[in-house]
N, C-alpha and C positions, 0 to 999 in steps of 0.2 A: 228578482234579485234583491239582496239585502242593501237597502239604501243608507245604512249607517256608515258614515265615512270617517269616523274618528281615527286619527293618525294615518289617514290614507292620502297620499299625494294625488291631487286631482287634476293637475295641469295636463296629464296624459289624456284625460277625458275631453278636455276642451280641444286638444289637438286632434283627437279622434273625430270629434264632431265637425270641425272645419274641414278636415281631410276627406271625410266621407261625402260631405256636400260638394267638395271640389271634384271628387271622382265622378259624381253625377254631372257636374258642369262640363267636364271633359267629354263625356259620352253624348250629352245633348248637343253641345256646340260642335262636336266632330262628326255627328251622324251623317251630314251631307257635305262635309268639308272638301272632299275630293271631287264632288260633282258640280259645285257652283263655280262661277267664273272667278278666277284668281284676280285680285285687285279690286273687285267690286266692294262696295261699302259693307254689304252683308257679310262677305267673306272676311274682310278685315276685322269686323266686330267679333265674329265667331273665332277668329284666330287669337285675338287678344283674350277672350274668355278662356279659350282652350289652353293656350300656353301659360297664362297666368295662374291656372289651376294645377299645373304640373308638379307642384311641390308635394301633392298628396301622397303618392307612393313612397317618396323619400321620407316623409314624416312618419308614415306607418312603419317603415323599416327602422327608423331611428328610435321609435317607441319600443319596438321589439328588442333592439340592441340594448337600450337603457334598462329594460326589465330583465333580460336573460343574461346579461353580462355583469350585473351588479355583484360585487364580491360576496355579499351576504347570502346569495342564492346558491344552493348546492344542486348541481345537475350532473348526473352520471350518464355514461353512454347508454346504459339500459333505459334511463328516463327518456333520452332523446328518441329512441326507437319505439318504446312501448307506450309512450304518452304523446309526445309532440308530433312525431312523424305519423304515427298510427292515426291520430285524431284528424290531421289534415288530409291524409290519404283517403280515409273513409269519407270525409266530407267532400272531397273532390269527386270520388266515384258517384256518390249520391247525386250531386248537382250536375254532373255530366249527363247522367241518366234523366234527371228532371228536365234539363234543357232540351235534350233530344226528344222527349215526349212532348214538351211544351211547343216546340217548333213544328212537330208533326201535326199536332192538333190545330195550331194557329194557321198553318198553311193548308190544312185539309189533305194531308198526304197519307201514304200507306206505311206498312211495317218495313218495307225495303228502305224507304226514306228515313225511318227511325233508326235503322241499323247504320245508315250512312252518317246521320247526325251524331252518333256516338263517337265518331272520330273527328268531328268538327265542333268541338266545344266552343262556347262563346268566348270572345277574346278576353273578357275581363277575368276569366278563371286562370289566366296565366300566372297571376299572383300566387296562387296556391302551389304551383310547381316551383316557383322561385323560393317560396317560403320553406318548402321541404329541403331545398338545396342549402338554404341558410342554416337550417337546423343541423344538417350533416356537418357543417363547418364549425359548429359551436365549440367543440373541444379545443380546436386550434385558436379560435377567436378568444375564448376565455383565458387561455394560457397567455396570449399576447396582451390582453386587456389588463392583466395584473401589473404590467410595467407601463407607467404613464408615458415615458419617453418613447418606448417602442410603439405604443398606440398612436401617439401623435405623428411619428415618422411614417407609419403605415398609411394613415389618413392622407398625409400630404403626397405620398408616393402614388396612391390610387387616384387622387385628384389630378396629378400630373398625367397619368395614363388617360384619364377621362378627357383632359384638355387636348391631348394628342389625337384621341379618337374623334373629337369634335372637329378639329382642323381637317383631319383626313376625310371625314364624312362630308364636310362643307365643300371641300375642293371638288368632289365628284359632281356637284351641281353646275359647275362652271365649265364642264368639258366642251360644250358647244361654243361657248363664248371665247375660250382661250385659243381655239384653233389648234394647230399642230406645232406651235413654237417649241423649240428645243428645251428652253428653260422650264416651261410648264410640263412638258412630257417627262422630264427627269424628276421634277417635284412630285408629280402624280405617281410615278413609278415607285418612288421612295415611300410615300404615304400609303400607296396601295399595298405594299408588302407588309407594312405595319398593321394596316387595317385587317388584313387576312388573319392576323393573330387574335382578333377580337379582344384586345387587351383590356377593354374597359367594361364590357357587358357584365360579366359575373363579378369581377373585383369591385365594380362600382357599388353593387348592393352590399357586398361585404364591408366596404368602406362606410356606407351609411349606417350599418349596424354599429360599427366602431365609433362613428361620429356621434350617434345618439348616446352611446355609453359615456363618451368623453365629456360631452356637454352636461349630461345629467350628473356625472360623478365629480367633475372638476370645474365646470363652468368655463367661460371664455376669458375671464379676467378683464384686462383693459380693452380687449377687443369686443366685448359684449355689445356695447352701444353701437359701434361701427358696423358690426355684422347685422344687428337688428335693423338699423337704418338702411342698410344696403339691400334688404330683402325685396321690397317692392320695386326699386329701380332695376334690380337684377331680372325680375320676372318681366318687367316692361321692356327691358333691352332684349331679352330673348324673344319676346313677341314681335318687336320691331325688326329684329334680324330675320325672323321667319317671314315676315311680310316682304321685306326688301329682297331677300334672296329668292323667294318664290316668284315674285313679279319679274325680277331680272332674268331668271332662268326659265320661267313658265313651267316650273315644277313645284310640287308640294314639298317644301323644304322642312321635313319633319325632324331633321337632325337636332334642331334647337329645342324640340319638345321632349327629347329623351331625358330620363332621370339621371343619366350619366353626364349631362351637360353641366359643366362647372358653375354656370350661372344659376341653374336650377338648384344645384347642391348648396350654393351660397344662400339663395333665398330660403331654402328649407332649413338650413342652420339658423338663419335669422328668425324665422317664425318659431322654430323649436325653442331657441334661446329666449325669445320674448315671453312665451308662456311659462317657461321654466323660471324666469326671473334672474336678476343679476347676482343674488346672494349665492354663497357656496352651497348652502343647503336648499333643496327644492322646496318651494313654498307649499304650505299645507293649509287646507280649509278647515274651519271649525265644523263640528258635527251638525250644528243647528243651521248652517248656511244653506238657504233654499236654492241658491244658484248652483252651489256645489253638488247638492243632492240631485238636482235636475240634470246637471252635466254627467254625473256618474250613471244615471239611468239611461240617458240618450247614448252616451259613449259605450255603455255596455251592450247596446243593441246595434252598434256600428257594423259588426261583422255580418249580422243577418241582413242589414240594409245593403251591404256590398253584394251579398249573394243573390238577393231577389230583385234588386232595382232594375237590372237589365230586362227581366221579364215584364215588369211594370212599364218600363219605357216602351217596349215593343207593343204591348196591348194598347197603351194610350195612343201610340202613333198609328197603328194599323186599324184599330177598331173605332177610334174616336177622332183621328186626325189631329191629335194634340202633340205637336213636336216643335222643333226649332222654326219651322215655316209658318207657324200659327200667326205671327206678326213680325214686326221688326225685331231682329235678334237681340237688340239691346234690352228688349223687354221679354221676349220669348225664352231666351236662355235662362235667366234667373227664375222666371215664373214657372216654367215647365220643370226645371230642376227641383225647385222647392216643392212642387206638387208631387213629383216622383219620390222625393225624400219623405214627405208626410205619409204617402200611401205605403211605401216600403217599411217605414217605421211601424205603422199600424199592423201590417202583415207579420212582421217579425215578432211583435209583442204577442199576437195571437198564436203564432207557431211555437213560441217558447212556453206556452201554457199546455201544449200537447205532449204527453209522455213520449219518449223516444225521439220524436221530431225535434224537440228542443235541443237535443245534443248536436244537431248539424247546423244550428244557427247561433251557438253560444261560443 
């Protein structure tokens, strides 16, 4: 890729780097999360690593929103289908087939198993499906984003929906503790009806698109420092709530891990705003800045890392025994994650040099 970055805003690249590393942290720390004893020290450490990394998908959505909703960019409905959706759809098909073949070979299975795996794509590929949905919504989002007040209102409305979804989801974990009291039964019935609507799942990602655009275009003004300072406490609080609720109910309280958790959204906004900077205009790096050139290079490979890292993680675990159980998770999670990152980066760089193949990792 061209590493000349004159007039190029590079804070997106820094965000891509920390976010793709966080994606790997999630998958490494969560690989046996449901299998180990809840409340154990290893489980608590893995939980904090896992939940504290949950900003990654939010930030990726916000970057896409900042780039695709900017007023200077012209996008037609034809562009959406012939370029954006077509590219992701082809990429998705190729990688579904790749992972079906990969697991067939890894497990020494036959063609029947391969056919079954075609309909059991790796969990991390869900992001491609979600991205296509976001692209379909672009005409509406671009129309709304032209009005600053309408954009801000929609963001707050979606955050309110997400908060309601969080409360409804958390309530379900305490069914066994609350007994059959009349008050709790009515409360659960009310929230259950709302939860059936799934009011936060899709709107939540749409809101993240809009939030990324808003911060990039307008900034947070007087709230900038407060949101930035709240990022880490918000992630730690989500981690603590996950630990407490899981131990109290003896269930894996994954509700606080969701990207629609308002605490995760707050943390993501703070991280995004920190790298964007407090000024109205997004900070730019000089062409000769080595750190910026390196960030552009690594950030440009983040999509490929996302696609291949799951295979790297599986090979390291099953063939070499290198996974979260290697040693105490306070060391194994970062060490294994960084190893996976380095190997995935190297594979991506090689793949991008191969004609045709480069199209599915760029």
